[in-house]
C-alpha positions as CSV (number, residue, x, y, z in Angstrom):
1,X,-119.0,31.3,-0.7
2,X,-116.4,31.3,-3.4
3,X,-115.4,35.0,-3.4
4,X,-111.9,36.3,-4.1
5,X,-110.0,37.5,-1.1
6,X,-106.8,39.2,-0.3
7,X,-103.5,37.2,-0.6
8,X,-101.9,36.5,2.7
9,X,-98.6,38.0,1.3
10,X,-100.3,41.4,1.3
11,X,-100.8,41.3,5.1
12,X,-98.0,42.8,7.1
13,X,-96.5,40.2,9.5
14,X,-98.1,40.3,13.0
15,X,-100.8,42.8,12.2
16,X,-103.8,40.4,12.0
17,X,-103.1,39.5,15.7
18,X,-104.0,43.0,16.6
19,X,-107.5,42.5,15.3
20,X,-107.4,45.4,12.8
21,X,-104.8,47.2,10.7
22,X,-104.3,49.6,7.8
23,X,-104.3,47.5,4.7
24,X,-104.1,50.4,2.2
25,X,-103.6,54.0,3.2
26,X,-104.6,57.4,1.7
27,X,-102.2,58.6,-0.8
28,X,-101.8,61.9,1.0
29,X,-102.1,63.0,4.6
30,X,-105.0,62.2,6.9
31,X,-107.8,60.2,5.2
32,X,-111.1,61.9,4.5
33,X,-112.8,58.6,5.1
34,X,-112.0,55.1,6.3
35,X,-113.5,51.9,4.8
36,X,-113.5,49.0,7.3
37,X,-114.0,45.4,6.0
38,X,-112.8,41.8,6.3
39,X,-112.6,38.8,4.2
40,X,-114.0,38.9,0.6
41,X,-115.4,42.4,1.3
42,X,-111.9,43.8,1.4
43,X,-111.8,43.5,-2.3
44,X,-115.0,45.6,-2.6
45,X,-113.5,48.2,-0.2
46,X,-110.2,48.4,-2.2
47,X,-112.2,48.9,-5.4
48,X,-114.2,51.7,-3.7
49,X,-111.0,53.3,-2.5
50,X,-109.8,53.4,-6.1
51,X,-113.0,55.2,-7.1
52,X,-112.7,57.7,-4.2
53,X,-109.0,58.4,-4.7
54,X,-109.7,59.1,-8.3
55,X,-112.3,61.6,-7.2
56,X,-109.8,63.3,-4.8
57,X,-111.1,61.8,-1.6
58,X,-108.2,60.5,0.5
59,X,-109.3,57.0,1.5
60,X,-107.9,54.4,3.9
61,X,-108.9,50.8,3.9
62,X,-108.7,49.0,7.3
63,X,-108.9,45.2,7.5
64,X,-110.8,44.2,10.6
65,X,-110.5,40.4,11.1
66,X,-111.4,40.5,14.8
67,X,-113.1,43.6,16.3
68,X,-112.8,42.1,19.8
69,X,-109.0,41.8,19.5
70,X,-108.8,45.3,18.0
71,X,-110.8,46.7,21.0
72,X,-108.2,45.2,23.4
73,X,-105.4,47.2,21.8
74,X,-104.0,50.4,23.3
75,X,-106.1,53.5,22.6
76,X,-103.2,55.1,20.7
77,X,-103.1,52.1,18.3
78,X,-106.8,52.1,17.8
79,X,-106.8,55.9,17.1
80,X,-103.9,55.5,14.7
81,X,-105.8,52.9,12.7
82,X,-109.2,54.5,13.0
83,X,-108.7,58.3,13.4
84,X,-111.4,59.5,15.8
85,X,-112.6,62.5,13.7
86,X,-112.6,60.6,10.4
87,X,-115.9,59.1,9.0
88,X,-116.0,55.4,8.7
89,X,-117.9,53.0,6.4
90,X,-118.1,49.3,7.1
91,X,-118.4,46.8,4.3
92,X,-120.0,43.6,5.4
93,X,-121.7,40.7,3.7
94,X,-123.3,39.5,7.0
95,X,-125.0,41.3,9.7
96,X,-123.9,44.9,10.4
97,X,-124.5,44.6,14.1
98,X,-120.9,44.0,15.1
99,X,-119.6,46.9,13.1
100,X,-121.6,49.8,14.6
101,X,-119.2,50.2,17.6
102,X,-116.4,50.9,15.1
103,X,-118.2,53.5,13.0
104,X,-118.6,56.5,15.2
105,X,-121.3,59.2,14.7
106,X,-120.6,60.0,11.1
107,X,-120.3,56.4,10.0
108,X,-122.5,54.0,8.0
109,X,-122.6,50.4,7.1
110,X,-123.0,49.0,3.6
111,X,-123.9,45.3,3.7
112,X,-126.2,42.4,3.3
113,X,-128.3,42.3,6.4
114,X,-130.6,39.6,4.9
115,X,-130.0,35.9,4.6
116,X,-131.6,33.1,2.6
117,X,-130.9,34.3,-1.0
118,X,-129.2,31.9,-3.2
119,X,-127.0,33.1,-6.0
120,X,-123.3,33.6,-6.9
121,X,-121.7,36.1,-4.7
122,X,-121.4,38.5,-7.6
123,X,-125.1,38.4,-8.4
124,X,-126.0,38.6,-4.7
125,X,-123.7,41.6,-4.1
126,X,-125.0,43.4,-7.3
127,X,-128.7,42.8,-6.5
128,X,-128.3,43.8,-2.8
129,X,-126.1,46.9,-3.4
130,X,-122.8,45.6,-2.0
131,X,-120.8,47.2,-4.7
132,X,-117.8,49.4,-4.9
133,X,-119.9,52.2,-6.3
134,X,-122.4,52.0,-3.4
135,X,-119.6,52.0,-0.9
136,X,-118.0,55.0,-2.6
137,X,-121.4,56.8,-2.5
138,X,-121.8,56.1,1.2
139,X,-118.2,57.3,1.8
140,X,-118.8,60.5,-0.1
141,X,-121.9,61.3,1.9
142,X,-120.3,60.5,5.2
143,X,-117.2,62.7,4.4
144,X,-119.5,65.6,3.3
145,X,-121.5,65.6,6.5
146,X,-118.5,65.1,8.9
147,X,-118.1,68.3,11.1
148,X,-115.0,70.3,10.4
149,X,-113.9,68.1,7.4
150,X,-113.3,70.4,4.5
151,X,-112.3,68.8,1.2
152,X,-108.7,69.5,0.3
């Protein structure tokens, strides 16, 4: 797939080795929602973050290149990256199976859980709903139904 990714210069040194890290944080305080992605889908998550921030929803984007390595980190680090009470949305072009363990009870996955379609990544993402707008809608819904999460 020839999809645009995130430049390596944007990744803080040493953080990818931890399996997951905050790529872009909420502009104020604790995030209302966390978007978790990897690879080309990070671009979609960052675009969704811009939409949500504009709507007043504090949004963090977490890059998750290796959930296994992330799971091996100390609980304090994992909780700092993925706050336990904060709803999470995964953005994945492949199967969503590996993401569910990271999402928690109020989370949801937005992805392409089907294979075999041939098209450019843009056409495929648009036709299957892997768009910043769809991710933003899922994040709004998750934030709204999270217990004890009042909009600021």
